[in-house]
C-alpha positions, -999 to +999 in steps of 0.1 A: +906+283-398+908+303-363+877+307-342+865+333-329+856+331-293+846+370-285+809+377-275+798+408-282+758+417-259+739+445-262+709+452-229+687+463-251+662+472-217+623+464-220+622+461-258+587+448-284+595+411-284+586+412-323+615+432-325+639+420-303+633+385-330+637+408-356+669+418-345+680+381-338+668+371-370+688+399-390+718+386-369+713+352-375+714+362-413+745+382-413+766+350-396+751+327-421+756+346-450+792+354-438+798+315-439+778+307-471+806+333-484+831+319-468+825+280-482+843+293-517+870+307-501+904+291-501+912+287-465+937+314-459+914+342-468+872+334-447+866+354-421+862+356-389+825+344-375+805+373-352+787+363-322+761+385-308+747+381-269+709+401-265+703+409-230+665+420-231+629+426-213+598+420-225+566+439-224+543+408-214+536+384-244+523+343-242+551+325-274+544+289-285+572+270-296+567+253-332+565+212-311+529+235-288+497+233-285+480+265-285+452+249-262+480+260-240+473+296-240+440+296-224+439+338-229+417+340-256+422+378-276+399+396-258+413+377-225+453+391-237+438+422-247+424+425-210+460+416-201+475+438-223+497+410-233+509+403-273+508+362-285+533+353-314+539+315-326+573+309-334+605+296-346+622+283-316+614+241-304+600+239-271+560+253-257+544+279-243+563+304-221+556+340-209+580+373-212+576+402-194+588+428-176+614+416-142+625+384-162+658+385-178+655+374-213+695+364-233+694+352-264+729+340-282+733+342-317+759+320-322+783+302-351+786+270-322+815+264-350+834+289-326+832+270-298+816+235-302+789+219-331+772+197-303+734+214-295+731+195-270+759+206-252+748+240-258+718+235-242+738+221-213+763+252-208+735+276-210+714+258-179+748+255-162+753+291-162+720+298-150+717+273-121+757+290-112+743+328-115+714+312-084+741+296-068+752+329-058+720+336-045+723+310-021+697+289-043+705+251-058+691+246-090+700+216-118+679+198-145+648+173-145+652+143-173+635+153-196+627+184-194+648+214-207+647+245-184+665+250-151+642+236-116+646+236-084+637+210-061+650+189-091+662+156-074+632+145-045+610+166-071+582+164-035+576+207-056+593+211-087+595+249-090+608+263-127+624+291-125+643+295-162+628+286-191+650+271-228+643+273-262+665+276-291+664+272-323+699+262-346+709+270-385+741+263-403+758+260-367+740+296-360+717+301-328+693+323-320+662+321-294+673+314-256+665+315-216+644+331-195+649+337-162+625+348-133+642+369-111+608+396-103+588+383-128+548+385-125+542+354-117+504+356-121+515+358-158+519+322-158+478+316-148+469+322-183+491+287-194+505+254-189+543+263-195+561+242-216+531+219-216+537+205-182+506+209-156+516+194-129+553+216-122+550+246-103+564+280-118+588+299-095+610+335-099+644+344-078+631+370-058+599+342-046+623+321-036+652+349-012+624+368-005+637+397-023+635+415-046+670+418-071+682+442-092+680+426-130+716+445-137+729+425-108+716+387-121+727+400-157+758+406-147+769+376-131+750+357-164+772+371-183+800+361-159+797+325-163+783+323-195+819+339-210+838+314-184+818+284-195+816+291-232+858+302-228+846+330-247+858+366-241+823+394-231+828+420-249+799+455-246+785+469-278+766+500-277+748+516-299 
């Protein structure tokens, strides 16, 4: 069957976390349902499955993955209210993280059977897209063995700093959740959690590292270009 390498991307702006999560679930179900229908059809009648990419920011929110511990959230309900933040337990891998304004969040809802069926390769390509995006700003970022995400000072590790978190779910080779890159993020909010359950490493942002705020749309465009190149895809903007 022919593979569909078109990715329809949508810029959602600042959107409530729950709303974005439900939207991802809806798109994932659409793809999985189509794949289920295809199984009953002869090869010549199978339908191409779509691929989606949602780009957004969220109001202040903490999310806890399936392997996480609620003790890594250092705020009670009153503390969350004072910070005007919400808290969700969600169905991705990983531990706890923070999302908020000034952070670029990318949710690929891809049928990996259109690209390759290897979840580790998928994660590495997401990381690589961020690494190359940061290289455009003169930052040398990379990976630390055993830890997901993208890091600065990843080689000597005298002061390793996480700049991008990753957490994904995959169902029938269809992905959801994704990456969160700190661009102009208020890093104080990370002080209310043990980020990703890691106690001995700092969190940083593009703004902090290069000493100036960067337009989120500019970073968004660079990330889109890298994702398009690495996945050998064609990015098509979806307008509501």
